[in-house]
Backbone bond lengths (Angstrom), bond angles and torsions (degrees), N, CA, C in turn:
res aa  C-N    CA-C-N  psi(-1)  N-CA   C-N-CA  omega(-1)  CA-C   N-CA-C  phi
1 X - - - 1.497 - - 1.488 108.20 -
2 X 1.326 116.22 134.92 1.480 119.94 -175.25 1.497 107.51 -79.83
3 X 1.367 114.19 167.12 1.486 121.57 179.45 1.497 108.59 -60.05
4 X 1.346 115.97 -37.26 1.453 118.64 -176.41 1.497 113.46 -66.94
5 X 1.394 115.16 -37.14 1.480 122.00 178.12 1.507 109.22 -69.84
6 X 1.328 117.44 -37.31 1.428 121.10 -177.73 1.554 109.93 -62.22
7 X 1.314 117.05 -42.93 1.467 122.20 -177.23 1.544 109.27 -66.28
8 X 1.373 116.82 -35.46 1.448 120.65 177.12 1.497 112.32 -68.00
9 X 1.384 115.67 -38.18 1.463 120.71 -175.31 1.513 111.40 -69.47
10 X 1.329 117.99 -32.53 1.490 121.90 -176.47 1.496 112.58 -87.44
11 X 1.375 119.16 -11.65 1.456 119.23 -179.44 1.498 109.00 -75.06
12 X 1.355 114.13 158.28 1.502 120.23 -178.26 1.497 107.31 -68.37
13 X 1.381 116.30 144.62 1.452 118.40 -175.44 1.481 113.75 -69.80
14 X 1.355 119.55 -27.88 1.455 118.69 179.68 1.498 115.46 -98.01
15 X 1.383 117.01 11.54 1.446 120.90 176.18 1.517 111.08 -69.35
16 X 1.396 118.74 136.05 1.433 118.94 179.69 1.524 112.35 -65.21
17 X 1.337 114.56 142.93 1.476 118.01 179.88 1.534 109.21 -71.98
18 X 1.310 114.18 135.63 1.463 119.53 179.52 1.535 108.21 -101.55
19 X 1.364 116.54 126.32 1.463 116.25 -178.59 1.488 110.74 -62.84
20 X 1.326 115.11 135.37 1.483 119.24 -179.94 1.536 109.46 -85.31
21 X 1.340 116.39 143.58 1.462 118.14 177.88 1.528 111.78 -64.99
22 X 1.324 114.81 145.57 1.448 118.48 179.13 1.530 109.31 -71.37
23 X 1.246 115.27 158.43 1.462 120.75 -177.71 1.545 109.52 -59.54
24 X 1.279 112.98 136.28 1.459 120.82 179.87 1.522 114.55 91.12
25 X 1.352 118.78 -17.95 1.461 119.68 177.48 1.488 109.64 -87.66
26 X 1.320 116.51 137.25 1.487 123.77 -178.74 1.507 108.95 -73.67
27 X 1.342 121.90 127.21 1.457 122.77 176.50 1.516 112.35 -62.65
28 X 1.331 114.30 141.57 1.461 118.13 177.73 1.550 109.59 -73.78
29 X 1.288 117.81 139.92 1.474 119.34 -179.21 1.541 108.19 -69.22
30 X 1.343 115.05 142.10 1.455 120.28 176.53 1.541 111.95 -80.74
31 X 1.308 116.10 -173.29 1.459 117.49 178.63 1.531 111.69 -63.94
32 X 1.303 118.10 148.86 1.493 122.25 178.68 1.476 107.70 -70.00
33 X 1.355 116.57 139.51 1.452 119.30 179.06 1.564 108.22 -66.97
34 X 1.300 116.56 150.46 1.441 122.62 179.85 1.551 110.34 -69.84
35 X 1.309 115.61 174.34 1.504 118.36 -177.03 1.520 107.70 -67.87
36 X 1.350 115.05 153.00 1.441 122.14 178.68 1.527 107.28 -73.09
37 X 1.375 115.81 142.89 1.449 116.56 176.75 1.502 111.66 -61.21
38 X 1.346 116.81 151.77 1.438 122.84 -178.34 1.491 111.62 129.39
39 X 1.305 116.54 174.57 1.489 118.95 -178.96 1.493 111.39 -67.53
40 X 1.353 118.40 142.58 1.470 122.04 -178.99 1.533 109.62 -65.31
41 X 1.310 113.93 144.38 1.464 120.56 178.33 1.526 108.98 -79.99
42 X 1.305 117.20 138.75 1.488 119.32 178.18 1.498 109.13 -64.24
43 X 1.346 115.09 141.35 1.483 121.49 177.22 1.499 108.70 -70.78
44 X 1.286 115.48 133.81 1.482 120.76 176.43 1.519 108.26 -98.22
45 X 1.356 120.27 121.06 1.424 119.60 178.75 1.533 113.23 -61.25
46 X 1.286 117.59 135.35 1.472 121.28 -177.57 1.541 108.52 -84.12
47 X 1.290 114.83 134.80 1.459 117.99 178.05 1.542 105.91 -130.08
48 X 1.327 113.55 132.15 1.438 119.16 176.78 1.479 110.40 -69.84
49 X 1.369 114.68 130.26 1.475 117.87 177.66 1.537 107.06 -95.31
50 X 1.331 116.01 122.83 1.478 118.11 179.00 1.502 110.17 -71.89
51 X 1.339 117.48 152.53 1.468 119.83 176.83 1.514 110.89 -58.22
52 X 1.345 116.71 153.42 1.466 120.42 -176.24 1.514 108.46 -60.70
53 X 1.330 115.63 134.72 1.430 121.68 176.85 1.470 114.97 90.97
54 X 1.362 116.75 -11.61 1.528 120.30 -179.83 1.494 108.42 -112.47
55 X 1.346 117.32 124.24 1.458 117.72 177.11 1.518 109.46 -70.37
56 X 1.368 115.04 151.40 1.439 122.53 176.68 1.520 110.65 -64.84
57 X 1.310 119.03 138.45 1.468 118.23 178.74 1.514 111.00 -66.77
58 X 1.292 114.33 139.31 1.486 119.69 -177.41 1.529 107.77 -74.18
59 X 1.338 114.44 134.48 1.484 120.63 177.24 1.504 108.82 -80.87
60 X 1.312 118.13 136.72 1.469 120.13 177.38 1.506 109.72 -65.82
61 X 1.310 116.83 134.98 1.433 120.79 178.30 1.516 111.86 -66.00
62 X 1.360 116.29 132.82 1.442 119.74 179.63 1.536 108.37 -75.45
63 X 1.301 113.74 126.82 1.491 118.12 177.53 1.521 109.44 -80.30
64 X 1.315 114.76 126.74 1.481 120.34 179.70 1.501 108.60 -74.45
65 X 1.316 115.56 102.08 1.494 118.09 178.43 1.507 110.44 -85.35
66 X 1.289 118.28 128.31 1.445 119.63 178.90 1.524 108.06 -65.77
67 X 1.346 113.56 150.48 1.498 120.71 176.74 1.517 106.30 -64.69
68 X 1.323 116.24 143.33 1.461 117.23 178.18 1.532 111.85 -61.09
69 X 1.308 116.01 134.55 1.454 119.82 -176.47 1.496 109.60 -71.22
70 X 1.314 115.15 136.67 1.453 119.67 178.45 1.541 106.39 -103.94
71 X 1.325 114.03 127.49 1.481 120.40 -177.10 1.557 108.52 -65.91
72 X 1.339 115.16 131.95 1.476 116.98 -179.73 1.495 111.74 -68.65
73 X 1.316 117.23 158.65 1.458 121.58 172.43 1.497 106.38 -82.92
74 X 1.289 117.00 120.77 1.479 121.01 -177.12 1.526 110.63 -111.66
75 X 1.316 115.07 129.39 1.464 122.74 175.41 1.528 108.66 -116.41
76 X 1.326 116.09 130.00 1.467 120.44 -177.29 1.590 106.47 -105.69
77 X 1.340 114.36 125.09 1.458 119.99 176.69 1.495 107.69 -117.91
78 X 1.356 116.34 119.14 1.468 118.96 -179.29 1.527 109.99 -69.23
79 X 1.355 116.37 137.22 1.469 123.52 177.67 1.444 109.31 -150.81
80 X 1.337 116.75 154.06 1.456 120.97 175.75 1.521 108.81 -101.64
81 X 1.313 117.16 171.76 1.440 121.60 178.98 1.521 109.75 -58.94
82 X 1.322 117.80 -31.85 1.487 121.35 -176.78 1.514 112.32 -75.42
83 X 1.340 119.62 -34.22 1.467 119.51 -172.95 1.542 111.26 -116.52
84 X 1.297 121.35 11.53 1.469 120.74 -172.94 1.524 110.89 -62.30
85 X 1.350 119.49 -38.81 1.473 119.80 -179.16 1.541 109.15 -69.54
86 X 1.310 120.60 -35.73 1.448 120.96 176.62 1.512 111.54 -64.00
87 X 1.344 115.92 -42.23 1.463 120.89 178.07 1.519 110.80 -61.29
88 X 1.361 115.30 -42.88 1.453 120.73 178.94 1.500 111.62 -64.92
89 X 1.335 116.52 -44.02 1.475 118.43 178.24 1.505 113.21 -62.86
90 X 1.338 114.98 -36.30 1.505 118.21 175.66 1.522 110.20 -64.63
91 X 1.305 116.83 -35.22 1.507 120.89 -178.93 1.544 108.61 -69.08
92 X 1.349 117.59 -36.51 1.451 119.94 176.23 1.524 110.76 -66.06
93 X 1.304 115.25 -44.67 1.487 120.83 177.31 1.502 111.74 -57.70
94 X 1.326 117.05 -42.36 1.459 121.21 179.20 1.531 111.61 -65.02
95 X 1.316 117.66 -37.47 1.476 120.59 175.42 1.551 111.03 -62.37
96 X 1.324 113.15 -47.45 1.490 116.50 -179.61 1.525 111.86 -64.00
97 X 1.327 118.07 -38.12 1.461 120.21 179.23 1.550 110.79 -70.33
98 X 1.299 116.72 -25.03 1.507 118.16 177.62 1.509 112.41 -81.88
99 X 1.351 117.50 -0.35 1.463 120.57 176.96 1.495 116.00 106.50
100 X 1.335 119.62 0.26 1.437 120.62 177.52 1.528 111.22 -66.16
101 X 1.296 115.90 140.84 1.441 119.57 177.19 1.558 108.14 -75.20
102 X 1.340 117.97 146.17 1.440 118.80 -179.97 1.517 113.12 -59.07
103 X 1.381 118.10 -35.80 1.425 121.94 -178.35 1.510 113.82 -72.71
104 X 1.350 116.68 -5.01 1.488 118.99 177.79 1.543 112.99 -96.78
105 X 1.318 116.02 3.61 1.436 120.57 -174.19 1.538 110.40 -111.63
106 X 1.330 114.55 134.55 1.476 122.93 178.56 1.523 106.98 -126.41
107 X 1.345 116.59 130.47 1.474 121.88 175.03 1.504 108.29 -109.44
108 X 1.319 118.72 122.10 1.417 122.43 -177.10 1.568 109.33 -117.90
109 X 1.310 116.42 131.69 1.432 119.18 176.42 1.544 109.80 -108.00
110 X 1.313 115.60 146.55 1.506 117.88 -176.24 1.560 109.14 -97.32
111 X 1.317 116.80 -14.08 1.445 120.64 -179.33 1.512 109.78 -118.86
112 X 1.330 116.90 -122.07 1.479 120.90 177.15 1.523 110.61 -67.85
113 X 1.309 115.10 158.21 1.478 122.34 -177.85 1.538 109.50 -67.85
114 X 1.345 114.17 148.32 1.464 121.59 172.90 1.564 107.53 -62.03
115 X 1.315 118.02 145.69 1.464 119.62 179.58 1.582 113.01 -55.05
116 X 1.351 116.86 -32.03 1.471 117.99 178.61 1.516 110.18 -71.41
117 X 1.316 118.06 -36.65 1.500 119.71 177.19 1.531 108.67 -64.02
118 X 1.322 117.25 -40.90 1.458 120.13 -179.12 1.523 109.44 -60.15
119 X 1.346 116.92 -41.66 1.412 122.61 177.19 1.538 113.36 -61.56
120 X 1.356 115.73 -48.14 1.510 121.92 -179.03 1.491 109.52 -63.22
121 X 1.296 119.72 -37.46 1.455 121.23 -176.53 1.547 113.24 -70.41
122 X 1.326 117.88 -11.92 1.428 120.00 177.40 1.499 112.40 -69.47
123 X 1.367 115.92 -17.02 1.517 120.24 -179.66 1.527 111.25 -89.95
124 X 1.341 117.83 2.98 1.457 121.37 177.76 1.519 113.66 101.57
125 X 1.304 114.64 153.47 1.481 119.29 -175.94 1.530 113.29 -62.25
126 X 1.313 117.46 -37.83 1.471 120.02 -178.13 1.531 111.04 -62.19
127 X 1.321 115.45 -49.49 1.456 120.29 178.83 1.539 112.15 -63.59
128 X 1.340 115.53 -37.97 1.451 120.57 -178.68 1.542 110.56 -64.34
129 X 1.322 118.61 -46.62 1.450 121.24 179.59 1.509 112.75 -74.21
130 X 1.317 118.87 -26.11 1.411 121.06 176.36 1.522 111.82 -59.79
131 X 1.347 115.62 -36.07 1.426 119.76 -179.65 1.524 110.14 -63.64
132 X 1.343 117.68 -37.80 1.456 119.94 179.16 1.549 109.82 -67.44
133 X 1.316 115.42 -44.77 1.464 119.82 -179.86 1.508 114.65 -60.89
134 X 1.367 113.54 -40.82 1.487 118.97 179.00 1.532 112.13 -71.41
135 X 1.325 118.53 -24.41 1.438 121.64 175.82 1.515 117.19 55.66
136 X 1.318 115.78 38.68 1.484 119.20 179.41 1.544 113.49 -101.03
137 X 1.318 117.84 -14.61 1.466 119.43 -174.42 1.519 109.32 -140.87
138 X 1.318 113.73 167.74 1.488 119.32 175.94 1.525 106.57 -59.86
139 X 1.356 115.85 135.85 1.501 117.82 178.86 1.502 108.84 -117.05
140 X 1.319 113.61 139.23 1.453 124.81 -176.76 1.561 110.33 -113.12
141 X 1.332 117.26 127.50 1.451 119.14 179.98 1.517 109.57 -145.90
142 X 1.332 115.14 160.57 1.470 121.13 177.32 1.516 110.58 -104.19
143 X 1.327 115.82 147.24 1.447 122.09 176.38 1.538 110.75 -101.50
144 X 1.292 118.07 143.87 1.482 128.44 -5.38 1.537 109.99 -72.20
145 X 1.331 114.81 137.42 1.495 119.72 -179.98 1.485 111.62 -84.90
146 X 1.329 117.24 160.97 1.452 122.71 -179.91 1.508 112.17 -79.83
147 X 1.340 119.04 -6.42 1.446 122.48 176.62 1.525 108.08 -149.05
148 X 1.337 117.89 162.61 1.462 121.05 177.02 1.468 111.44 -65.15
149 X 1.339 116.47 136.74 1.500 121.69 -178.43 1.502 108.06 -126.45
150 X 1.324 116.56 134.43 1.456 121.70 177.55 1.510 109.06 -155.12
151 X 1.366 114.20 135.50 1.464 121.92 170.27 1.522 107.87 -148.51
152 X 1.297 116.72 165.12 1.452 121.51 -176.92 1.541 113.71 -56.23
153 X 1.310 115.58 -47.15 1.484 121.79 -179.43 1.495 109.74 -116.25
154 X 1.364 114.86 128.66 1.482 121.26 -179.26 1.481 109.46 -125.07
155 X 1.346 114.25 134.41 1.455 121.77 173.16 1.541 107.14 -111.74
156 X 1.270 117.16 121.26 1.456 121.68 -177.18 1.542 109.62 -106.07
157 X 1.337 114.58 122.88 1.471 120.80 -179.04 1.522 106.48 -101.98
158 X 1.338 117.86 107.19 1.466 122.53 -179.17 1.535 105.73 -86.83
159 X 1.298 115.33 90.26 1.513 120.26 -179.07 1.495 112.11 -118.93
160 X 1.357 116.15 44.50 1.456 121.74 178.56 1.520 108.29 98.59
161 X 1.330 114.14 175.98 1.469 119.57 179.54 1.498 109.15 -136.77
162 X 1.326 115.81 138.65 1.451 120.77 179.42 1.517 109.75 -67.69
163 X 1.355 116.86 -33.83 1.465 124.02 176.94 1.509 107.44 -126.88
164 X 1.288 118.18 104.44 1.473 120.77 -178.94 1.505 113.92 -61.94
165 X 1.344 117.54 -29.59 1.456 122.36 178.26 1.524 111.96 -68.30
166 X 1.343 115.83 -20.22 1.470 119.63 -178.02 1.534 112.35 -104.73
167 X 1.325 117.94 7.68 1.475 123.31 -172.13 1.509 110.49 -56.87
168 X 1.329 120.71 -46.73 1.455 122.75 -177.60 1.535 111.89 -59.80
169 X 1.355 115.13 -42.89 1.457 118.27 -178.24 1.559 111.02 -68.26
170 X 1.294 116.11 -37.72 1.471 121.06 180.00 1.534 108.82 -63.84
171 X 1.310 116.66 -45.74 1.435 119.72 -179.17 1.548 112.46 -67.56
172 X 1.322 114.50 -39.91 1.479 118.43 177.84 1.532 111.58 -60.60
173 X 1.333 116.21 -41.44 1.457 122.02 177.93 1.539 109.58 -61.36
174 X 1.300 115.17 -41.45 1.486 120.94 179.47 1.512 111.39 -63.69
175 X 1.316 116.94 -40.37 1.482 123.05 -175.91 1.520 110.05 -71.60
176 X 1.327 120.14 -17.80 1.432 120.38 -180.00 1.535 113.84 -108.48
177 X 1.398 114.30 14.32 1.433 116.39 -176.89 1.511 113.54 -92.00
178 X 1.306 118.22 3.94 1.469 121.76 176.77 1.531 112.57 -161.28
179 X 1.367 114.88 168.48 1.470 119.48 -179.96 1.512 109.99 -78.58
180 X 1.349 116.07 -24.72 1.439 123.01 178.98 1.500 108.20 -127.86
181 X 1.357 119.31 123.59 1.451 120.90 -174.10 1.553 106.54 -129.42
182 X 1.336 114.44 129.27 1.467 120.71 174.45 1.571 106.35 -114.76
183 X 1.324 113.94 122.83 1.474 119.73 -178.57 1.506 108.82 -106.25
184 X 1.320 115.08 127.37 1.498 120.82 -179.71 1.527 107.27 -115.88
185 X 1.320 116.08 125.95 1.462 119.82 177.93 1.537 111.34 152.21
186 X 1.304 113.07 -155.32 1.469 121.90 -178.43 1.559 107.57 -74.91
187 X 1.355 115.92 98.11 1.439 121.48 -171.96 1.552 112.59 -60.37
188 X 1.333 117.84 -42.73 1.432 120.52 -178.68 1.552 109.36 -61.95
189 X 1.263 118.34 -38.17 1.462 120.58 179.98 1.528 109.61 -69.59
190 X 1.262 117.69 -41.57 1.481 122.63 177.22 1.533 108.62 -58.18
191 X 1.298 117.04 -49.28 1.470 119.66 179.84 1.555 111.27 -60.22
192 X 1.351 116.49 -40.96 1.433 119.32 -177.10 1.539 109.67 -67.72
193 X 1.335 118.10 -33.20 1.479 121.73 -177.17 1.491 112.93 -79.72
194 X 1.353 117.23 -34.08 1.471 120.96 -171.34 1.503 115.30 -115.22
195 X 1.358 118.42 -18.83 1.431 122.45 -176.90 1.504 112.00 78.61
196 X 1.332 117.73 8.30 1.468 119.81 178.24 1.521 109.64 -68.89
197 X 1.315 116.96 140.88 1.444 121.32 -177.94 1.522 110.24 -84.44
């Protein structure tokens, strides 16, 4: 029995007959077989090989462009020197009630430290800054701070300035410390120093 007859004998009886190519015509390739079973082979990065004696052209270094800055949402809450901490504490409570995580909130003072910050600092600088790094609770700090501070929601307590000549810079730093910023204090002065509407 020839090889051709053997193929016909083993095929299923109800399989449709496939027309055979005429002599001289090249058979069309069938579908490519699937991948062989087993673990996939790691992809090898392709590298162009320069011709012998010619160095490869140097690729221009990609400049790391910073992401466009998104202006924070700023809310201004009027407060006097006497009630500014109460207004700020109410703003923190409102954030927590709206679903903000405690670790996403930062309270910044422009003058003297918030009473809660004063309490936390009695445990030492290491313990105080560990709380910021762990990000589990509302963090209170004074501006200018000894390190960069940023959280999603920031409450700024405008309770004076240690250096009046630096007031605009301190407030501007506070306004860029979060995506949502609530400023408590003398609103007209804040607007004059920062241009915020």
